[in-house]
LUMDOLO-485606 format. One record per residue: residue in one letter; y, x, z of N, C-alpha, C, O in turn. Coordinates in pm, whole numbers, plus 50000, padded with zeros to 5 digits. Each point is the difference from the previous one (the first is absolute). Layout:
BEGIN
AYXZYXZYXZYXZ ...
END
This chain:
BEGIN
X498775009249992501334990650013501215008550000500035009650077 X500924988149849501125008749985501174991250042499904987750005 X501205019050027501304993350029500935005049920500085012349995 X500744980349931501195002949919501264999950091500604989950038 X499725024049993501255000950084501055006949916499685010449943 X501624984650045500975005949932501165004050077501054993749994 X498795016750078501165004750082501165004149913499835004349887 X501414994250171501165003949925500135017050020499605006050100 X501035000049789500125014050018501245005150072501054993949983 X498925016550095501155005050078501015002749897499625002249886 X501804997950146501115002849934500155014249947500555003049894 X498895005350194500355014149958498965005749914499965012349996 X499144980649931499005006249902500574997949864500424988949968 X499615021549950500645000449892499194998749869500554997749892 X498205003650123499195001149862498984988450035499664995450109 X499975001749767498964988849993498595006750076499374992850078 X500275019049899498965006450071500034998450154499034997150070 X502335005449976500225000250146499854985650067499654997750115 X500704992849785499764984350044498744996750024499634994650105 X499425009349772498574996450011499385007750121499184995050077 X501365018749932499205008650123500254991150141499094998650082 X502224995849937500334995050114499214987250009499334998250101 X500674992349799499134988849997498555003450049499454993850091 X500005016249843498715001250013499685004550157499024996350063 X501955011949983500065005650142500024986950089499084997950079 X501924993949908500034988350096498694989749964499564992750089 X499955007349799498864991649969498825006550111499434993450087 X500385020149886499025006250079500034997650151499034996350065 X502125006049982500254996650149499854985750048499684997250116 X500584993549785499714985450010498534998250012499524992550085 X499755014449831498734996449985499245008650120498964995150043 X501415014850001499525007150111500514991650150499295000850100 X501764992749901500144991450114499024988049991499364996450100 X500544998349799499054987749992498495003450030499204992050049 X500565019749917498625004550044499915004350149498895000950054 X502235001950012500065003950137499784986150093499364999950105 X501254989749841499974988150048498494994949992499484996050104 X499895003949789498734994949975498965007850082499084994150057 X501085019049950499155009250079500004995450164499004998650070 X502294999649968500214995750125499224986250042499354999050104 X500794991849811499334987350014498385001649999499284994950086 X500295012249815498615004549993499375006550136498854998150039 X501995008950016499735007950101499864993050144499095002250080 X502014988849936500224993750109499814984550004500074993350103 X499705002249779499664984049975501334993649993500925004349931 X499164984350150501184991250007501285006950074499935004150115 X501104996549815501145005450071501214990249960500064992549902 X501015009950213501164994049959500835009049930499705011950003 X501414983749926500925009849931500675009850073500195011349957 X500214984250163500565010950111498875010450002500315011549971 X498484986050059498785010450045499965008649874500015012350004 X499944980749886500055008449865501015009749992499775011749968 X501474983350064501075010649997499855012750094500335011549969 X499104984350153499795010450107499035011649930500275012049988 X498474980849969498995008149963500245006849868499515011249990 X501154984049906500445007749883501195009250006500105009749925 X500724987350158501175007250027501124994949892501005007149987 X498914981649940500864994549906500744991250058499484994050094 X501875002749870500794992150062499614985049996499374995849903 X500944996550192499594984649989500444993449873499284991549948 X501875012050000500434993349873498975005249878499584992349913 X500115020550091499165003249894498604994250007499434995349902 X500045005450224498774992450023499974985049967498944995149962 X502154997550050500074987149967499854997849859499264991249955 X501515017749967500114998549853498565003349941499504992549917 X499875018350126498585003149963499024989750021499144996749918 X501054998050202499084989950044500104986449908499044993549957 X502205004350025500214987949905499345005149852499134992449956 X501115017149981499665004449874498344999849978499434996349898 X499895009250233498685000250000499354987150011498944997349945 X501764994650132499424986050032500104992049855499034993249965 X502155007649951500054992949888499035006349902499664993249903 X499865019150112499175006749909498564996650031499135003249919 X500574990550193498644996050055499375011550066498785000050016 X501895008750019499405012350079500084996650157499105003850075 X501864989949968500114998650160500054982550002500224992649904 X499515003950226500194986550049500865000850106499955010150071 X501014979249958500954999550117500004986250059499974990149927 X500055009150197499984988550084501005000950093500275011250043 X500334979449995500984998750108499385001650123498854995450002 X501645010750125499425004650120500984998850113501164997549969 X498555003850149500785002850099499555010950088498924998750058 X501815012149959499895012250073501105000750110501184997849974 X498425004950137500915001250107501104989050017501135002850038 X498434983849928501074991049991500804998249885500904991750002 X498855015649894500915000149892499084997549885498795002450004 X501884992549889499294997449880499905012549913500945007749979 X497894993549974499685011349921499104998049883499364989649993 X500545019449914499364997849875498685008750010499995012349989 X498914980050032498655008249995499375004249857499764991449915 X500015021250066499415004949881498645003849987499515007650083 X499804987749818498575003449984499775003649867500864997249915 X497965009450049499565002049877499454987349930499214993150065 X501115003149811499504987549934498635000649991499515011149981 X499724979150029498545000649997499605000249847498865003349968 X502064993449941499804999449858499855013749935499595001449885 X500795009050199499975013249923498655003049978499675004649891 X499384993150211498725002549972499115006150127500474999750114 X498285005449859499415002750125499275014049964499905003549882 X499615004250224499565013849964498585000150084499854992350094 X499205016349869498745001250061499845011950056500595009449949 X498614992850163499595012450052498374998150025499384990050036 X500215022149934498405001150009499685011650086500485010649960 X498794989750153499645011850075498565001149997499294990850040 X500245020349913498655002649989499415008550113500535010850023 X498634986150035499305008050112498545003449981499464996849894 X499975008350185498465003750008499164988349987499045000349923 X501244989350147499364987750011500474988049948499324989949987 X502065011449977500744986849962501155000249913500675010349995 X499654979849935501195001849918500934988050043499614988449987 X501435014250055500974989450036501074997749901500525009149936 X499814978150053500974996149888501214992450078499734992250091 X501505010049874501114991950043500864996549891500115007249901 X500514981550115501084995249906501284998150068499974994050107 X501055009949853501334999150065501104995449919499895001449878 X501074993850165501324996849910500705012150008499545009450065 X501624991549871500795011449971500815002850128500765009549991 X499224983850132500485001650125498965006250080500285001750119 X498635002049842498875005650060499404990350109499485004650102 X500594981749873499464989950075498604997949955499874995749886 X499035006550188498594998949965499634984549972500124991450087 X499425005949782499704984749968498634996449998499624988450014 X499515023149967498584997649992499315013350048500675010350001 X498034989950039499365011650026498584996350011499594989650051 X499645020449894498664996849997499085014150015500465010649955 X498574989050093499005012650041498794999449906499464989049983 X500145020049965498765000849916499095010550033500355011649975 X498454986050082499285009350062499405009049866499804994849890 X499995017350135499505011549903498565005250039499645001950116 X499615000149778498885007350030500205014050044501115004749977 X497975003350086500245013550054500465009149888500925007850022 X498504991649859500355009349901500564991349885499414999849892 X501634993750128500614990349905500645009749872500395011650017 X499634982849885500575007649886501394995049958500374988950035 X500335018449897501354998049956500134987049915500804991050026 X498325009249869500174990349904499564987450047500724990549971 X498165007150101499494987250034501084996050118500404988450004 X500015020050077501014994950121501234996449946500634990850052 X499835015249847501344994849960499784989349904500994993149976 X498035004449969499604986849926500014988550091500584989549973 X498735012950143500154987850105501234997950055500454989050031 X500155023049983501634999050052500794990349920500614990350046 X499315013649815500784992749907499764986850002500964992449994 X497755002650014499604986250017500534992650124500414988450000 X499535019850104500444994850134501544998749986500534989250026 X500165020749936501494999649967500434986149936500884992750045 X498355005049840500434988049923499944988350073500844991149988 X498035008350101499804988550083501164996750100500534989050018 X499775024650051501294998850095501284996649938500854993850064 X499375010249802501164995749930500004983749982501014993350022 X497865001949939500004986449968499944990950156500314988150009 X499295019350088500064993250137501504998550053500254991550086 X500615015649868501384999050045501004994049898501235000750006 X497964992749890500654991049904501145008449915501044995649953 X498495017050041500795008749896499405000549872498775000149989 X502065000149903499595001249881499495015349963500365009350073 X498884993049821499415012949970501185009449986499995010950057 X500944985549874501135008649955500945003650109500915008149986 X498824984950136500755002050113499495014450094500765005150082 X498224998949898499445011750028500605013049954499765003949886 X501015003250195500835009949929499405014750010500205007749905 X499194995950189499235014750010498944997950103499964990250075 X499175019949921498825003150107500175012550047500395009149927 X499314992850210499985013350066498715001750049499494990450057 X499815021249929498685002050046499975010850091500715009649968 X498624991150140499795010450098498495004849987499114991749983 X500685019050025498515006349998499835010350099501015006850018 X498034996050049499685009750094499755013249936499055006250047 X501584999149859499845012649929501185004649940500884991649981 X499315019849985501175007549947500134992849858499014998149929 X502164998450036500414992649867501075009149928500895006050061 X498924994549801500875005449913500844988749962499704993049903 X501625004050186500704988949972500744997849880500564989349977 X499475022049936500724999949875499074992549902500454992149917 X498095011250097499144994049897499154986850067499314992749929 X500825005450213499284989350062498575002549998499184990749997 X500465022950004498465002350025499715007350129500855006450063 X497854992149973499625008050117499745014249971499155003649918 X501575004450151500115013849975498835008250047499765010949947 X499504984150154499115007450065498514998849938499854990349925 X499185016950091498854998749950498784999150095498835001249962 X501584996550172498834998150096500384990650116499154996150079 X502075000449930500344991750133499944985049978500294992850095 X499365001949792499874984649997498824999149888500314998149883 X498485003350154498914998449914500234985749907500354989350051 X499445012549829499984988049908501434998149946500234991849911 X500775016050147501314999549942500505012349948501145000149953 X498105011350051500515012249960500504999949853499394996149900 X501955009650109500594998349866500334986949936500445000349885 X499394988150177500154987949954501464997549962500905002250080 X499364992449780501274995549965500364986450067500094989949931 X500105009850197500384987350066500934993249930499644989249952 X501695015350028500944992149939499644995249871500224988149980 X499215019349921499684995049873498864988450021500044989949929 X499045011750162498844990450010500624987550056499544989549955 X501385009850131500514987450063501004994849900499904988249965 X501105019749984500834993049893499134993349897500154987949981 X498975018749954499204991749899499554984050040499784990849921 X500165009050206499454988150053501024988650045499844988049981 X501305018650084500994990150046501435001949910501004993950036 X499025013249868501034998649914501455002450047500964994649944 X499195015250181501235001150061499905014150029498925005750000 X502395001250029499975014750032499315000750132500264991450085 X498865018449940499315004950123500445015050030500025009149917 X500294991450207500235014050060498915003750106499714992550093 X499825017349889498765005350106500595012050084500775008649957 X498724990350169500305012450092498995000950111499164991050011 X500855018350064499305001850126500204990550099501184997150017 X498074997650048500114988950102500685005550114500844992450046 X499035018750013500955006350091501395002349962500954998350077 X499145005549805501515001849937500714984950000501214998850020 X498034991249958500514987449973500224994750170500964992750024 X498235011050073500144995950127501345007050040500844993350060 X499395018749914501135007050021501334993249943501024998350067 X498834998649819501074992449927500394985650083501154996850031 X497744996349996500494987950064500515000950145500844992450048 X498565017650016500505002650150501565003849982500904993850056 X499285017349856501325004449998501004991049953501165000450042 X498414990749867501114991149942500214988650076501134995150016 X497594999150046500154986250071499554999450120500184989650062 X499115021550001499094998250130500595007750105501194999450032 X497795009150029500355008350135501065010049975500765003650091 X499335001649774500765013149984501194995849916500425008249919 X500084981650091501354996549916501035009750064500085001750122 X500665004149790500995009150049499695014350030500915008150016 X498034994949991499365013150047499825007549874499654994549896 X500625019650116499775009349892499725014050053500765004950084 X498275001349875498864997549914498984990750083500164998750121 X498814995149812499144991250055498635003749978499715002149882 X499384999350204498675003049988499074988850021500024995350114 X499154999349799499174988150036498645005349996499615007649912 X499584987850197498755005050014498964988049985500134990550076 X499065009649850499074987949991498525004750038499415009249943 X500104983650156498875003450072498944990049981500104989950071 X498975010949853499084987749967498575005749961499595009750064 X499694985449843498865008349958500265013649945499135008749997 X502084993149960500475013849951501365002950079500544991750072 X499895019749908501215005750065500905002649894499525005449901 X501894991450099500805003949895501394999250065500184995050111 X500745010149817501465001750049500924996949881499655002749885 X501444991950142501184998549898501025005250050500155000350122 X500765005049793501315006450048501254993849922500055000849877 X500864993750192501144995349937501295009850030500455000450115 X500075006849790501115007750019501234996749908499934998349878 X501245001050201501214993849957499724986149904500544997449893 X498464994850180499864986649931499105000749879499954990149927 X499385020150047498955001649901498815003950026500015010150070 X498924986049903498595004150021499715013249945500325002449883 X499105006850192499705014449949498534998349945499054996850071 X500895005849789498565000049943499515014349985498805002550004 X502115006949978499465014349972499724999849843500304990949922 X499025022250047499745001949863498984993049941500094998549878 X498834996450187498854992949940499694987050081498984993349984 X502145003650114499804987650075499195002350112499664990150065 X499925022749976499345001650146500855003150086499465005250098 X501804993849912500775000850118499564991550101499774988449967 X500065015150162499694990750107498684999950027499694992350091 X499265015149847498614996450023499445005450138499065007950009 X501584987350085499925004450128498415002050046499605009250073 X499624980749871498495000250034499265011149950498895003250043 X501725002549865499315013149947500805014950027499965009749925 X500604989550171500525013750070498875004650079499294992450065 X500555021149928498755007250064500275000850151501025005450042 X498104989650036500285002250158498805010450053500105006950101 X498814992749816498885007550060499235006449863499164993349939 X501215019850023499385006449908498515000949997499435002649894 X499874995250228498465000650010499504985050007498804997750013 X502044992949981499734985350015499164994049895499455006949914 X500434979450092499054993649895500704998849881501224999349988 X497745000649904500644998149854500664985149999499524990050053 X501555010949883500904987749980499654993449848499535006949909 X500744980750081499744994949871500775006049894499684999049882 X501405007750162500865006649882499545012649960500615005649909 X498285000650151499235010349963500485013750102499345010450007 X501764987550058500285010250102499194998450125499254990550021 X500945018450053499455001550154500984997750093501145004549987 X498424987250127500884998050126501294992949959501005003550064 X499154987849848501194993550003500284988750116499104994350061 X501905004149954500574990150120499084986649997499634994550103 X500025001049766499104987650003498795004050055499524991450074 X499725020149915498825001750073500114999150154499014998150071 X502045003249969500195002750156500614983650046499464993150087 X501515003649850500644986750055499974988249898500654989950024 X498705011149876499474988849930499344990150046499415002150106 X500484986049838499004988650054498485004350009499284997550096 X500345009349790498545006250015499735008450113498934998650059 X501885009949978499935008950118499964992050122499135002350084 X501814987749935500174993050118498924989750004499804996950117 X499434996649802498934991150018498955009950009499144996450081 X500615015249866498885006450034500075005150164498965001150064 X502035001049982500125003150150499524988250074499465001750110 X500694984849832499554990350083498604994449966499494990650061 X499985015749842498734994349971498705000850114499124991750021 X501065018450028498745003050103500344989150104499064992950037 X502125005050014500124988550120500314987149957499924991050085 X500455005849788500584985349961498994996849881500004988349961 X499245019549984499204996749872501044999349878501045006749997 X498584985349912500944999849873501144990150028499884988250034 X501135018149946501274990950005500815002249871499815010149933 X501074980850033500895001649909501355005950058500175001750120 X500845001749776501045004950073500894988150059500775002250094 X499114987449858500674987550064499504997150118500724995850090 X497925006049927499214998150134500415009250099500074996750119 X500225015849837500315009750099501354998350061500115001050123 X501024996349796501224997250038500074987950095500685000150103 X498594989549858499994985950061499605003250163500684996750097 X498085010249905499335002350129500935009050082499974998650122 X500885010649823500995008650068500854991350066500154999950123 X500444992349794501084991650048499624989750122500814995950084 X497875000849911499504992150097499465006850118499444993750090 X500725019549913499695007750118498935008249991499825007450097 X499234993649789498745008750004500625015850013500845005349926 X498535000150181500405013750023499645009749903500785009049970 X497984989649976499465009349905501004999849863500385010149942 X499964976550022500834998849882501455004950032500605005949910 X499964992350201501205006550028500035015150003501015006249966 X497914999750074499935014250009500045004349851500825008449962 X498384986449961499935003849860501324997749930500335008149912 X500384982650115501484998049932500875009350057500865005149928 X499044998650210500855010550050499955011849950500985007249981 X497714996249992499665015049933500474998249871500565010349961 X499444981249961500444997549874501625003050003500525008549927 X500194983750165501335002750018500515014450024501025004349947 X498215002850136500305013050036499765009049870500895007849967 X497894991249959500015008349894500904998749896500385009649933 X500084975850046500964995749885501255007350040500585006949917 X499944991750232501115003150043500305015649969501145003249967 X497895005950045500245012749977500305002549851500785008849964 X498594983549955500295002549842501284993549973500685005249912 X499764985250141501144992849977501225009450060501045000849934 X498855005550178500825010350044500275011949896501095005849995 X497914997149931500305011249899500824994349891500945006449953 X498724981550004500964992549911501495001350053500925004149928 X499254991750216501424998950028500595014750017501225001549997 X497935009250020500505013350005500505005549851500795009349982 X498564982949917500535003449866501034992449939500805004749920 X499194980650128500814993049942501064992950088500804992249948 X499225010450184501044996850112500444985049966501184997349979 X497744992550014500494986849993500554993650121499605002850113 X501454987649859500604990150115498964994550047500044999450123 X498854995549823499224988950065498585002449926499895004149885 X499154992850192498505000349944499544985250031499994995450114 X499664998249781499544984850008498484999249975499545005549900 X499684988050183498515000149998499504986749970500224991050081 X499035006349794499434987549984498605001549951499465011150005 X499984979749952498414999849975499424990950103500584993850089 X498095006749880498914991650090499945005750118500054992450097 X499835021349925499975005450129501204997750088499834998950122 X501445000349821501164999050074500144984050054501034995950055 X497864996349923499994987650059499745003050156500324991650084 X499205018849946499595003950150501325004450067500005003350118 X501074996649809501445002550076500205012950085500145011149948 X499874987150170500335012150101498795007650013500065011650043 X498694982449919498835005950031499925011749909499415009950043 X501124990349832500145009749906501445007950010500125012149984 X500884979450046501315004449978500285010550119500655010149974 X498874987750154500455009050108499335013049976500815009349998 X498064993849985499435011249988500555008149858500065012349996 X500254980949913500675003449885501375006150019500295010649944 X500464983650126501345001250050499955013150093500935008149992 X498094994050090499845011350104499695011549914500605010550023 X498524988849880499785012149910501215004149901500285011849980 X500344978749967501295002449938501015007750090500665009649960 X499374985650158501065005950105499535015550021500785009550002 X497844991350014499385013050036500315010649905500425011250031 X499304984049834499995009649888501115002549908500035009449921 X501054980050098501255001549922500815010550050500105001150122 X500495007049801501025009750045501184994850081500764991449957 X499345013650150501104995350094501574998949924500475007549914 X500034982250140501374996849949500834993250068499564989850054 X501855013649964500894991550089500004984449969500434991650080 X499075005549804499754985549961498674992450047499774987949997 X499475021950044498534995950043499124996249891500445000849885 X498364995050137499024997849896500524985849918500804991650043 X498575008549842500414986449925499434987450064499045000750077 X501464989149897499554987950058498584995849944499745001549880 X499414993650201498514996949930499994985150018500214995650113 X499614997449804500134984550010498914992849934499375005949911 X500314981550122498924992249920500894993049883501134995350011 X498145005249886500504993849864500324986150027499224993250066 X501975001649886500494984950024499014992049926499634989350048 X499845015449826499164991849931498525003350025499134994449934 X500625013250147498485002450037499165003249891500325008549917 X498634985350077498945002349887500654996449865499565004749896 X501574986450108500384996649853501305006849951500784994949920 X499355017750142501075008649955499915003949851500984999849925 X497825003550038499705003549868500104987449895500335001349882 X499374987850174500194988449900501504997349982500424997649886 X500465002750225501344997350008500785010349893500904997049921 X498525015150101500535011249925499704997049831500845002849914 X498004991850061499654997449875500884989349931500245000249879 X500214990450208500864988949961501155006649968500454998449886 X500165009150195501285007349996500125008249878501065000449938 X497785007050023499945007849876500004991349879500605004049901 X498774984250096500224990849901501294995649981500524999949889 X500104996150223501434996549989500965010349945500944996349930 X498855016550099500715011049958499885000749835501025000949931 X497714998750015499654999449887500764989149897500575002049892 X499234986450179500704989549940501545001349977500604996149900 X499985010450216501345001650002500275012049878500944998449922 X498345011350070500195010849913500014994849850500675005349912 X498444982750066499934995849864500934988649969499894993849894 X501085003150200500914989949985499594987250019500744991349955 X498125005050110499294987349992500814993350115499924987850005 X500775017950079500864990750116501304996649958500754993050069 X499575011949812501404994049943500985010750039501124998449953 X498705011750118501055010550019499305012949988498775000050000 X501935011949990499635011449984499825006450147500674996050095 X498375014349915499915004150138500965010550030500065004850113 
END
């Protein structure tokens, strides 16, 4: 969607080229201000115009004019309201803009959510996966389920703007392919973006699930306003995402943040990645459940966490041991990156203080001393759903980049 703005030229411009340059500059500024207003509403949901002025730094009159333009264009909706006893104009994104989808692939399940462009989740579904699920079949099932979700919210097929996908493996984000050869069996080298785009016919963006969790928590969750941010996902596997100056750090091959595969014991067990003594062999779910097998028999990760929450001493000890081992590795990240905050999510993080207290103690013990103290270690605001929320955010970013939201980013 484009807006035809014809600003008048300043009096001190002498040439036609000067006049066109000034018009172009003012047009670019106007578009940038509109984008700031739309992003503020996307991130915060419903806002008054006064609140929008405070968040964007624009003048109240500029906000009023921009809101009127975008409301006329069908990008924003406005409704009268009362705030602090005074009349106010409430601003939200127009539902007619469309919806975005997020898909979070894990070792055992595939979660799909649909949201509007204000990041309000409209529908959500979980699809169990076989232990050795393959990319092509799993994405085919995901596409079918996604179409059902779009229909369930009474959205037309052309209202789906973009899809974000998170996977527990390194990703070449430019190509949308899995860049590892051993971390996600059945998905090695899979062209995820191409496979899914062929089925849903909309743009698809793919990233590592921990990266997406970091994006969600930094932009909307427990780490809003912090920089740098480290997000640690503790589930069937261990991963980390890093947000630096508002951007996810991917590295050269998409392997930045592979915390589960830092070496903690050179003589340790062989890891699924092919190395020996990775953190996952010590603090991953398989190691935790192996410790419990003699005393508790066969448990799933969900069983172990639930029993720990319910007071089982053995499960609590196993989770505390995981927290200490994880904390030492996180402290090394802190010594390298000096983050302002560390956010912990994933299935094991459901245990809350049972995991976080020993993790914090280890971070405090092993992080280099500073007058500012150790970085804060907090639970993810979105819990196990951080990756899914990040997938929605990535889809929204892609839709914005392509101009599907009516304004440039």
